[in-house]
Structures are given as structure tokens and as C-alpha cells.
N, C-alpha and C positions, 0 to 999 in steps of 0.2 A: 622471582623478585622483579618488580616493576619500577624502573628508574628513569627519570626524565633526562633528556639530552638536548643540547642546543640544536637549532635549525641546521640542516634540513631534517635530521632525525628527531622525532618527538619522544620516543620511548625505546628503551632496550628491555627485552623480556627474556629472562633466563629461567630454566627449569631443570629438574633432575629426572623428568619423565616426559618423553616427547608427546605422548597422547594427552596427558594432563596439560602440558604447555599449549598445545594446539587448541584444546577445549577452552582455556582461558582466553586465548587470542580471539576465538569465535565470540565469546561473551563480550569482549571489548568492542568488537565490530558489530554487535547486535545480531549475531548469527547463532542459530541453535546447532550445537555440534551433533545432536542426534539426527539432524537432517543432512549432514555431510557424510556420505556413505563410507569413504575410506577411514574417517575418524571413528564412526560408529562401529564399523566391522572390526577395526583394530582393537577397540575397547572390549567388544563382545568376545574376542578371542583371548582376552586376558592380558593385554599389553599396557593397560593403564586406565584410570578413571576419567570420565568426562562430566560427571556431576559435581557442581561446585562444593557440595557438602563433603565430598571425599578428597578435596584438593586444598592444601594449605597455601594461602596467598600472602606474601609479605612484600616489603620493599618501601621505597620512598613515596610511592603513588598508590592511592587506593584504587580499587576496581572502578568505583564510580568516577573518580578523576580521570582514569584512563579512558573510560567510555566518553567522557566529555571531550577529551582531546581527539577522539576518533569519530566525532558526530557527523563529519562531512564525508566519511568513507563511502566509496562506491565500489561495488564488486568489479574486479578487473578482468574477469573471464569474458572476453569478447572474441568471437570467431574472427579469423584473420580477414575474411572478405569484408565484414562490417568495419573492422578496425581501419582499413585503408580506403574506405569510401571517401570520395572527394579529393584524393591525392593523385599523384602521377603513377602510383602503383596499383595495379589491379591484381587481386589475389584470388586464387581458385583452390578450393580444398575438397578433394574426394576422400572417401573413407580409407583408413589405414587397413592393413591386412587383418583377416578374420582372427588371427591369433591374439590380436590386441583387445578383442572383446569390446569394441567401442566404435562409434560411427564418426569420431573426430579425434585427432591426435592433440589433445590439449597441452601435453607437456613436452612435445617434440619440436619439429622443425617450424610449424607455424608460430608457436610461442617464441621461439628463438628469433624469428624475423621481427616480431613486434618489439622484443627487447633490443635487437640490433639497431632498429631505426631510432629508438629513443636515445641510445648511446650516441649515435651520429648527430642527432639534433643538439645534444649538449656540446659537442665539439665544433659544430658548424651551424650557425644560425640560418644560413641560406641553404641548408640541406634539402628541404623540400623543393626549393626553386631550382637547384642545380640538377636534381635527379631527372634523367630522361624518362619518357614513358616506358614503363616496365610491366611485364605480365609474369607473375610468379605462381607456380603450380605445385601443389602438394597432393600426395596420396593418389588413389585410383580415380582421378577426375576424368569424366567422359563427356562433359558438356562443351559448349562453344567457347573458344578463346578469341576474343574480338581484338586481334592485334593488327594494326595497320602495317603496310610494307615498311621494313626497316626497323620496326620496334622489336626489342629483344624479349624473348620468352625463356624464362629460367625454370627448369624442373628441379625441385629441391628434394633430396632424400632418396634413400634406397627403395622406398615403397612407391615412389612416383611412377605412375603408369598412364599412358595415353595412346590412343589409336584414332586418329582423325586428321582433318585438314585444318591448317592454320594459314589463312589466306589461300594461295594456290599451291601450298606445299603440303604433301602428305607426311605426317609425323607419326612415328611409332616409337614409343618409349616403353622399354621393358622393365619390370620390377626386378631388382636385385636383392630384395629383402631376404634376410635369413632369420628364422624364428629365434627368439631369445633363448629357447631351450637348447639350441645348438651351440651357444656361446658360454664360455667360462670366464667370468670377470677376473679370475686369478691369473689368467694367461693374457690379459689385455696388454698391449704395447703402449709405451708412452709416445704421445704426439704433442710437441710443443708448438708455440705460436709461429715459429719460423717454418716448421714443417707445414703448418696450415697455410701460411702465406704462399709458399711454393706450390702447394696443391691448388690453391685458387688461381695462381698465375698460370700454371700449366693448363688448366681447364679453359681459361679465357684466351691465352695465346694460341692454344692448339686449335681453336675454332674461331679465330678472330674475324673471318670473313662470313661467319654464319650469324643467324639471328636466334637460333634455338640452342640452348645450352643445357647440359645435364650435370648436376653436382651430387656426388654420392656421400652417404653418411647416414647413421641412424642413432641420434639425429645429426644433421649438419649443425654444428655448434654456433652459438652466438658469435664467437670470434670469427669463424669462417664467413658468416653472413655479413658481419661488419666489413670484413676485408672485401667481400664480393661487391657490396653496394658502394663502398668507397671507390673501388676500381671502375666499375661500370658507370658510376654517376659523377666522378670527379669531385666527390665530397672529401673533406679533410679526413685523413686517416688518423684515428685517435692514437695509434701506436707511434706515429711520426709527428704528432702535433707538438708545437712549442710548449715547453713546460712538462711534457709527458715523455718524450723520446729518451731523455737522459735517465730519469728514474726507471723507466721501463727496461732500458738496456742494462742498467746496474743490477736490478733484481733478476733479470733473465740470466745474466752471467753468474750471479751468485747461486741461483738455482742449479745451473749447469755444473758449477764447481762442486756443489753438494752431491749431485748425482754421480759425478765422476769419482768423488771421494768414497761414496758408498760402494761403487763397483770395485774400486781399487782394494777396499778392505773385505770384499766378498759378500757384502750385504745385498741381497736381491731386491729388486724393485717391488716385486710381489712375493708374498709368502702364502703357503697353503694352509697354515695353521689357523684355527679359529681364534680370533683375538679375545682377550678377557674383557668382559663388560664391567663398567663401573656402577655407580649408583642408579643409572638409568636402566639397568638390566630388568627385564620383565619378571615379575613375581607371580608365576603361574600356580594355580591350585586346581584341585579336582572340580571345584565349582566355577573354574575359568574366571576368577576374579583376581584383582591385585590389591595389595595393601594401599592405604591412602598415601598419595604422593604430594610432593610440593611443586608448586610453580613459582619460582623465585625470579 
């Protein structure tokens, strides 16, 4: 279903099959879903259709009207080096580990940094002016890092790796990346925003006399990178900003109370059972096709 919403949101798009919904979104943005590998491959494996004649579209807005609303859309996939050109942040991105089967980590730490700076700009109009000169490094980068004396260099993520000189200092950063195949999401531990705040504070305070910092995580979350940039740049912290701090504290405490209640009643944070799927469950057949789905 395609439904108009007031500014700043233009449309809400709901569907009962994620592949079909993504395909409709592509059509709205004048993109061919057959050209987007993860959507095409998912469809080929039977998880949903991507051809419009196999998708039922309804709602308050027609597909043509939705396309008109999105006519100024520009693809947002921009490498982090290009994204920060002309700002006080110089970004450097080497390839992620071979296990990721790609030469750039689109959905990880670099993307989280781009999102973090956009959040900070919303809460502080002087964000870019306040930030000091920073150099932020991702992945196995082995090129030059043009940092002047006193400028901070931040290595972000478990897979960050570097062996070279920054100014007159020899810097060796070792990867601590663990393949995803060695991790079980059912055994993941909960880490809230207070934990992340303390984690960032420990890293910064533990090496306050240094200019080279290392932050672990896979990925280092948007929240952590917001906290990091707010701390090193003197930018307004969104979690402590006027109008945000009280609602944030209220929701945080409510969430904690709910977690404690679940533990008190013996309900685990994670369960090992496979959850039941609803209407979005894939309908696989021997021909590897699905029945027509709706994008509502």
C-alpha cells in the first residue's frame, strides 16, 4: 500500500513480501530491480517476485504518482572518501576481510559514519565548523594518511588494519575481525546506549595524550560514532540536547524496566527456536517461484 504522509516523509510503503516491496520501491525510484543483485538473487531463489505483473499494488497513491514524488531522487551510495570531500574529515577506506566477498563495506562502519554526521548536523547547525581536523580510517587501508602534527587519526572497526608512518610516528594497527561464521546471533549480548557511551569514553580517556585511536566493533554502530564525534568535536550530543534528553531518559528507563521484568519472569532475551513466519513467509516450489504477492 502506497500512502502519502506530511513533510518530511512523502510516502509510507507497506508490503507482505519484502522482495516484492523492494521491487516496487525500485520502480518508484526509476531503478530496475533486475539490476540490483541482492534483490534479483533473492527472487531467483524463490523468496518473492520482482516483476510488476506478479505484484498487486494498492493504496491511496498510484505507482505513477509515487514516481512523480520521487522524481528528484538521487542514489545515496557514496563511498566515504567522496562523501567527506571538502570537510574537516578525511576518510580512508581499505577493503574489508576476504570473507565479506567485496572490496568495500557498504553497510558497515563507513555507512554508519555518514549517518552519524547527518544526525549531528540536525542537532547542531555549527557541526562542521566545530569539528577539528580528523582522519578516519576503515578496513585494510595501506595508503598515506596526511595528518598534520596534533591531528587525530581514528581507526574504526574490528577489520581496521594499518602498518606505516603517520608523520614521524610508526603506527601498527592489527585486525581483530572474527568471521561471521564463528558467531551465533542467538548468543548475542545486549548493549545499550549507556554501555556504548562508557565504551567510547574509556577509549578516549585511556589515550587522551595520543593522536591515534582505535575503536572496536563490527560494525561500530551509528550511536557510537555519534558519541565519538560529539566528544572529539565538541558538537552537541543528541542524547543530551534540549528537548531530547528527557524523552530519551524516559524511554531508556522504560526499556530497562521491561528487560528486568522479562528476566524476573524467566523470559530469556534470546531464544533458539525458529520463529513462526507470517504472511511474508516465502512460498518455495520445485520451480523456485513464489505465488503473486502484494505490495501494500
